[in-house]
KEDO-90010 format. One record per residue (C-alpha): x negated, y, z negated; residue in one letter. Coordinates in steps of 0.25 Angstrom, whole numbers, plus 5000, padded with zeros to 4 digits. Layout:
<dopas>
XYZa ...
</dopas>
This chain:
<dopas>
430047714293x 428947774284x 428747884275x 429847984282x 430748124278x 431948144284x 432748274287x 434048304292x 434448454296x 435948464296x 436048584302x 434948694309x 434248774298x 434648924299x 433649024302x 433449064288x 433248914285x 432348894295x 431348994293x 431348974279x 430848824281x 429848874293x 429348984283x 429148874272x 428648774282x 427648894287x 427148914272x 426948754270x 426148754283x 425148854278x 424848804266x 424648664268x 423848584255x 422648504261x 423348364257x 424748304254x 425248244242x 426548204247x 427248084251x 426448004241x 425148074244x 424847954253x 423848054262x 423448154250x 421948144254x 422248174268x 422348324274x 423748394276x 423648444290x 424848464300x 424948504315x 426348564320x 426848544335x 426548674342x 425948684356x 424648684349x 424848574340x 423748474341x 423548354331x 422648444324x 422948514311x 423648654311x 423648764300x 424048914298x 424848974309x 424648864320x 425148754311x 426448844307x 426648884321x 426748744326x 427448684315x 428548784314x 429548854324x 430948904325x 431548744326x 430548664319x 429448634310x 428648534315x 427448474306x 426448354310x 425448304301x 424048294305x 422648254301x 421248244304x 420748194315x 420848024314x 421948044303x 423348004306x 423948124295x 425148144305x 426448064306x 427748104311x 428148264314x 428848334305x 429948414312x 431048514304x 431948554315x 432748684313x 434048614320x 434848494314x 433948374315x 433748244308x 432148224307x 431148134300x 429648144297x 428848014294x 427548074288x 427047934283x 426648014269x 425548104277x 425048234272x 426148314281x 427248244272x 426948364263x 427248474273x 428548384279x 429248364265x 428948514260x 429548574273x 430848474272x 430948514257x 430848654262x 431948644273x 432848574263x 432748694253x 432948784263x 434148724270x 434648604261x 435948604269x 435148584281x 434248484280x 434148354272x 432848274269x 432548144264x 431348054265x 430547924262x 429747994251x 430448034237x 430148144228x 428748104225x 428248104238x 428948244242x 428448324228x 427048364235x 427748434245x 428748494237x 427748544228x 426948604239x 427948664246x 428548734233x 427148794230x 426748834245x 428148894247x 428148954232x 429548894229x 430148764225x 430348674235x 431348554231x 431348414235x 432448384248x 433548324241x 433348204250x 432148154244x 432248044234x 431748074220x 430547964217x 430947884205x 429747864196x 429447744187x 
</dopas>
């Protein structure tokens, strides 16, 4: 299936939970690094660029208010990777629905994986009984996203419980 993250939302997020997840996602989107070292740093030299799924969305990268408006609404968070013209730095859309749902996002280790992991980690921290997260990646793949989210949000963000710990030899 490829390098994929999986989430199961067991119940709808409450108003307070959804607001906290959306506020954290907004801060993350407004503070994107230029590059990503997540998912094994396979694309460390490629830019981290995103676009959302709003009415004016194109394949071009979005930033600031346009990105936040097109990625976050009252029912879902929708994020897509993109890159400079002629590159293939997007893969599958990441969608986190506010309502009970099962979802997956194959990022193929591309730069936007950093944001996907950070949002999933925050969602599980905010509502641990509402969502469970697993991944084809292990803790080594996730640590850059956890560290970036912790620094950006000025709080300790924890690795989701469903992520396997890396076994070092």
